[in-house]
N, C-alpha and C positions, 0 to 999 in steps of 0.2 A: 853860269856859274861855274868856276873849275875847281872840283873837289879833289883833295889828295887821296891817297890811299887809305889813309886812317880816317878822314870823313865817309869815304863810300863804305867801310865797314861798319861805322856805326850805324849809318842809314839802312844797313842790311839786317843789322840785328834789330834795328826798331821793327822793320817789316815782319821779321819773324816773329816777334813778340806779338805784334798785333794780330797776326795770322794763330798764334796758339790761343790768344784770348777769344778770337772769332770762333775756334772749334770747341773751346771749353763751354761758351754760350750756347752752342747750338746742341751740345749733348746735354747741357742740364735742362734746356728745353724739352727735347725729345724724352728723355728718361729722367722723372723727377726724381728727387733726393731721396734716398732710402732704398730706392729699387734696385739700384746697381751695387753690386758688392763683388769684391775679388773673389773669383773662383776659389783660392785657398781658404779665406776667410769663412765663405759660406759653407764650405765642406767642414772646417773644422767646428762652425758653431753647429751645424747639424749633429756632428758625432759627440758635441759636447752635451746638448741640451736634449731632453725628453722630446720624442714625436708628438706633434698635435695634429688634429685633424686639418686636412688640407681646406683651405677656403675655396668655394666654387669658382670655377674657372671664366664662368659668364655671370657676373655680380647681378645683371638684369634679369636672369632668370632663377628665381629661389628654388625651383623644383628640380634643378640639374643633378643634385646629389642626392635626393631623397631615395630612402632605400624601397625596394620593390614590394608592392602590396602582398600581404600574407593572404593566401586563398582562406576562404571561410570554411569553417569545420561543417561537414555534413549535417543536417538536421534528421536526427533520429529520435525514437521514442524509447527511453529505457525499459518502459513495461513491456513493448512488444519486443524489443531485442530479446529479453530475458524469458518471454514466453516462446520464441522462436528457437533459443537456445534449448529450453525444456522439452520442445517437441522433439528435436533433433537427436537427443538422447533416448527419448521415449517415443518412437513414431507409432503411435496407436490411435484408435478413434478418439479416446478419452483425450490424449495431449493434443490433438487437432481441434476437438470441441472448444477446450480451454485457451488454446491460441486465437481461434477464431474470435470469442468472447472478448478478449484483450484487444484484440484489433479493432472490434466495433466501436469499443469505447475512446480507443487512441486516436481514430478519425474523425472524431467531431470535438476533439480538444487540441489546444495547442501542445506541441509545434506542428504536428500533421495537418491540422484543420486547414491551413491556409496555404500549403504548398501543392505541388502537382503530383499526379499518381504516379508518373513515371519517375519522379525523384522519389517517391517513397519506395518504389520498389527496387531503384537502383542503391539506395541507401540501407536498405535491409535485404542484403542478397538471398537470405533464405527463402523469400517470397519467389523469387525467380524461380527456384527449386519446385515449388508447389505449382507452378503455371499461372501464378497471379495476374489477373488481367482487370482493368477498370473501364467498363463501358458506359460512356456518357449517352444516357437515354432521353437527353433533352428535358431537364427538371428532376432528374435522378440521376445517380451514379450507383452502379451495379458492379459489385467486387466479386470476382469468380475465382475459384482454384481449378483449374482444367487438368491438373496433373495430379492432384489429390487422389491416393488410391482407395480412400475410405468414401463416406457417404458425404455428397456434395453439400455444402452450405454456402449460400451467397451472403452479401452484406449490402443492402439497400440503404444509401445515404441520401437525405432530401434535406434541404433547407436553402440560405442566401448567407452572402457574406454580409461584413456590416456596409452601412451605408456611408456616402460620401460625407467627408468632415470639412467645414470650414476651416482656415488657419487659425489655431489656438482655441478650438471648439471641439466638443466630442463629437462622434458619428452621429448621422441623423438617427440611426436605429441600429441596435447592437446585431452580431451575427447570430444566427440560429441555426443549428442542424440536430439532425435527428438521423440515428441510424437502428438497423433492425435487421434480424438474421431471418433467413428463410432456408428451410430444410428441403433437399431435393433427393430423389433417388439416387442410389449409386451410379457410377460411371457416365453421369451426365456432364456433358461439356458444352459449356454456354458461348453461343456464337455472336449473339447480339442482343440489344434490349432497346425498347423505345417507349416512351409516354406519349400517348395519344389522346385526342379529344376531339369532340364533335366541332366541325368548322363550318363558318359561314362561307358561301362563294364570294368571291373577290367582286366588287361593286363594277358594274358594266359602265364603260364610259361612251357617252353619245356624241358623236360628230355631226356638227351641223354646218350648213354653208351659209353664205352672207345673208339670204333670205330667210333664215331659220328653218329651214327644212332637212330634217334627218337623212344624213347621208348613208350611216354605217353605224352599228353599235358594236364597239369591241371590248373585250375584257380588260379591266385594269392591270397593268404589269405588278401590283402588289399583290404579296401572298396573302392567301384565305385567313382572316382574323378568326380567333376562336370564339365561339359563343359563348356569352356569359352565363355563367351557372351550370354549363355542361359538364357531365362528370368526365373525369380524368381516369384512364386506365394506364397500367405499365404492363407490357408485354415482353416476356422474357423467352427468346427462341434459343433452341440447342438440338443437340443429337445425342444419341446414345454411341458410347465409343466402342461397344462391342458388335451392336446390330447395325449401325447406322440409322435408326428411326428417328425421325424428326419429332422434337417435342415442343410443344408451345404451352406456355403458362401465361393466365391472365390474370391479374391482379386491379383491386381497386382499394382507394383510399377508406380507412375507417377509423373509428376512435381509437383503438388500440393498434392503428399503424395499417400498413397494406394486408389485405386478406383476399381469399380465392374471389375470383369473378368469372364463374362458369357459363353465365349468359352470354360472354363475348362471343362464343363459339357454337351457340346452339343452332345455329343455321348452316353450319357447315357439315358435310357427311363425316361420321366418325372414322371410318377408314382412313381419312386423309389425316387424322390426327394421332393415330394410333398404329398404323401398319403400313406407312410409306417410308421409303428411304430416300435420302437426300439431303438438302440443305435449305434453311429458311433465311432469306435477308428481308430488308425493308425498303421500301419506294415510299417514302413519306411516311402516312399512317398506314398504307397497304403493305401486304404481306406477299411475298414472292416465294413460292415453293418451287426449287429446283427439284424434281423427283427423277429417280432412276429406276427403272423396272427390276421388280424383283427375280425375274428369269432373263437373262442377258439374251437377247435376240439377235441373230446375224443378220442385219439389213443390208441389202445389197441394191446398189443404185443402179439403173438401167439407163442404156443409150435410146437412141431413137429405134433400133431394132429390138428392143426388148431385153438385151443381154446385161447381164449383171457384170460390173467393170469394178468394183470396190466395196467400201463398207461406211455405212452412216451412223450417227449418234443414235442413242436408245432412251435419252433422256427427255424428260417432260417439263413444261413450265406451266404452274397453275397460280393465278393471282386472287387472292382472298381480299376484296374491297372492304374498308371501313366505312359503313353507311349506318347513320342513326344508331351511332354507339354498338353497332354490332359488326362482325365480319361475315360477309358473303361473296359466294362465289360469282364470278362475271356470269350472268344468266343472259345476255344477249350477245349476238354477234356484233362487233364492231362495224361501223359504217364508213370507216376510213383506213388507209394506211394498208400494211401488207395482208390484211385478213380479208380486206373488202377485194382485193387482186384475186385471191383465192377463191373467194366468192363468186365474182364475175366468172372466173374460168371453170367452175363446176357447174354454174348455171348454163353456159354454153355447151359443155359436155351432155346435159341433160337434156337440153333442146337438140340435140344432134347437129349442132353449129360448129364443125370443125374449122371454118373460116373466121368466126368470133373467138375461139378460143385462142387460135393464133396470134391474135390481137395482145393477148395477154403473157406472151412467150418473148423471152429474149432470143430463142432458136426455134424457127418454125419447124424443126424436123422433130421437137419434143410432142407436137400435137399426134405423132403416131402412137405415142405410148397409151393413152388412154383408148384408142382405137384396137390396140395389139390386145386391151383387156376386155375389149368388148363393153366400153362403158358408155359409148355414144348413143343417145336417142333413147335412154332407159329414164323415162319422166316419172316413175315411180320410184326411183333409185333415191335413197336416205342418205345421205353423207354425214359424218361426224367429223368434226375439225377438234384437233388437239395441239395446243402449242408445244414446242419442243425446245431443247436447249439449242441457242443460237450457234450456227456453224462456225468452224474458226475464222473464215474468211469474212464475217461480219454479215449483217442482214439477219433475217427471220427464218424459222424452220417450223414445218406444220407437217403432222400427220391427219391424213385423210383416211378414216375409217370407212371401208365401203362394205362391210359384213360379208365380204365374199371370199375368194381365195385369195386375192393380194389388195394390200392397201398401196397407198400412194404416199410418199414424201416428197414436200415441195419446198425449195429454197427460193425466198423473195428478198430482192436487193434492189439497189438503184443502178440503172444503166443509163449510159449516156449514147444518144443519136445525134445524127446531124440531119436537121429539116432547113432545105433551101440554104445550105451552108452555114448554117448557125446551130451551134451545141444546144442541145436539149437534154434534161433529165427527167428518167420515167421511171417509175416503181413497176417491175414486171418479175415473172417467175423465171429465175435463171437456170434452174436444175429441177429435173424430175427422177425420183426413186421409186422403184418398185420393191416393196417389202412383203415378207409374211406376215399374217397377222399377229399382233401382240396381246396376250390376254391382259395383261395391265393396261393397255392402251382402252381396250374394250370396258375394262371396269370405270376408266375416267369418263368414257363418253356418256354415262348417266347424267354428270353434271355438266356437261357443255350442250351449246344451243345446235340444234339441227340447221342444216344449210338448205332452205326450201326456197322455192321462189319468192322473189322481191314483190309485194304487192304496190300497185300504182299509189304515188303519193296522193295524200287527201288535198283536194283544191283548197286553196287560200281564200280566206273570206274577202281579202283586199284584190284579189286578182278578178280582171274583167270576164263576165259570163259570156258564152255565146248563144244563151238560151234566147229565143225571140218571144217577147211578151206582147200580147194583142192587147191593145188600147179599147177599154171600156166605152 
């Protein structure tokens, strides 16, 4: 078909209109009506209309434009705050006593009753100035003020929180707390506290084979259970800030609250509770006394030729065992571990067996030190062993009181040796020290065991007998 110039122009215009319509359709489908506005019109509208809060950029996330959470206000007790402010203005014994009385009541009432002790001290900064600390004694909480310049008063809090509650129902049982004040001598700094009670040993686990024969009996991994009806005691340990003397307080519950329990320490020598310096800590229900000598003694370790080469520690360690609701000193020599290694070494010295003594030494040359002191072959020699503070490198340290010119200090630890190309670990004496006698150690030896010859073990009734019986 032959089109003239006018016809071709009409066709071109129709094609352009079709393209324009197609472009308009595409724009309308991509950008819905009302979302596209002229820049000038939008600017004019924004300048003429008041501003409104912008809609969320992501409608699917309704939390996108929420304001940040406001931190909760610290939980404080107005009564305690006022008492602390009054004490700050009048720091005397009467003001301190009033503040402690107010704090005793505040600790067992909301809002302080259900929050942590660290949060209480943080929200009441004046308590940190008094050195306030809360010791979890396992059944009781003991508050002490170790920086108080006046007579020490501790707060003992006992009780339990509210029981669990089902949805929509009240708690199974309400919270019940009780607080009590305990006066202590001046300048006492409390270091730890523990509720102790008589415990039953863990039940033994019997292992049998397929035929029902007992192979071995091992202790169950569960912790010892408390004996029903056994009395509970609260032990508070501390020291005098001026003299460093150890202080132990024993308390038992009564109708009016906690009261003194002097029967706890009746089997402990009095000098250990009144005239020794150091620190007391707990290992379960037992008390570990880390003692320091009242007169520092320069103890010089020795090499194989007996020459002093350095200085050793002068601290001692005594363990008070909690047995049948009383504290007792360890009255027998341990039958295993580092102390047993020292025992066997001393026994070889008494027997004059230097070859056997070397078996317990990490270095054979150390066996010459007892020979230098003339200790080999003294069968009537009595040795006393006193546990000392552990050395810096780990292991155990003991002082052997020889009642002669010099004492021995032994460091015991684990060493590794290769037997037939395989590494094996042994407990052996790693170092020997020659030290002058320590009067404080001689005072302690009255409560530690003698290391005499070990008797032969009694025959087991199940063991086969070599005795020949004549038949009738």
